[in-house]
Steps between C-alpha positions, in 0.01 A plus 500: 500500500743344760737800470224759547554536874875516450454766240272707732759455783784626285306792363396591856866566574658626174407643167595284197414519135275213375814357329713519811229335707444227249880440488519478880198270521653273238777394746256386766426124483211311675585251770279308742597358836311272726438567872818460701724478189832676513604743234843555661675304763778631738828482304342557156531823312180701464467546120143639465288793597155362560168674450215321674190453290334272754614355831767584754874477527692478826867597539654359809822371658589243765630639830787348695252329726343325193177711501367661189494888492270642231649830369248583233158394374375606152158463358318587172638790299820515688858425403721267697849371484799413722633843438851482638576189298317648194720812514836337592451168317638317814339199671182593688477472877124478451227281359214607281196293534147494353253502785203426276458388149681793348501642142790729410639710222866487529794685341854383515760719655681517164187639326413722788846660480471520128180714539697723741745569223258564214189656669600807713167491699570137609759650727221688676299181527793317654569785734135498617535122577823549692367795698192301596719199604713728718201663664348150566825387665512807718140454606570130588811595697314776693207262564738241646686745720216716632182294515389201709343190349141614552545836333691341205201272445244787533689708251518210251126455523442876447746527209493164328223264622534271202821364657310364793209386282697321236800356676563252772562600874857362458581736213328805653684430828836483315416822326422673828814349676303306759424139576189337366388464865531870567297574195229260605480659843472846348231389255300332769479828695356691210 
């Protein structure tokens, strides 16, 4: 039952035989994290690809001035990991944190790469994930370079209002690369 959404997600991207899907699903293990609990700290190596059954994961780093900068937020039926560390197996420059009580289905890097070797379609699944991560990073970069704070907030409300509804102003501000005070001023004008 718990793996039903994961199964649907995978089947929405690639075509697998029932046996291949069952094998892939067998590598995903359940894990639960409390609000604000860390899955990965800076300096640790990201060893898991995480599918969010319920909750939210935040991937962030600490800037030179000591402020948090949220790079990515992932909610239900999304995958999240510290991708650079996951790929290179080098210490992460980022943190992964549960923003709510979060239930995950996780696969180790070793098992994920094993699936890449034995199920040809799993390469397409991974490519889809990598392409989406790349597009997301380009959109964030473009947003930061070309849009003022108010427009960044408006677009977030239009595109993904649950970020504002479910997360604190501090986290939303760090995601939009603005101070919490700027975010409060923008929200008060709406």
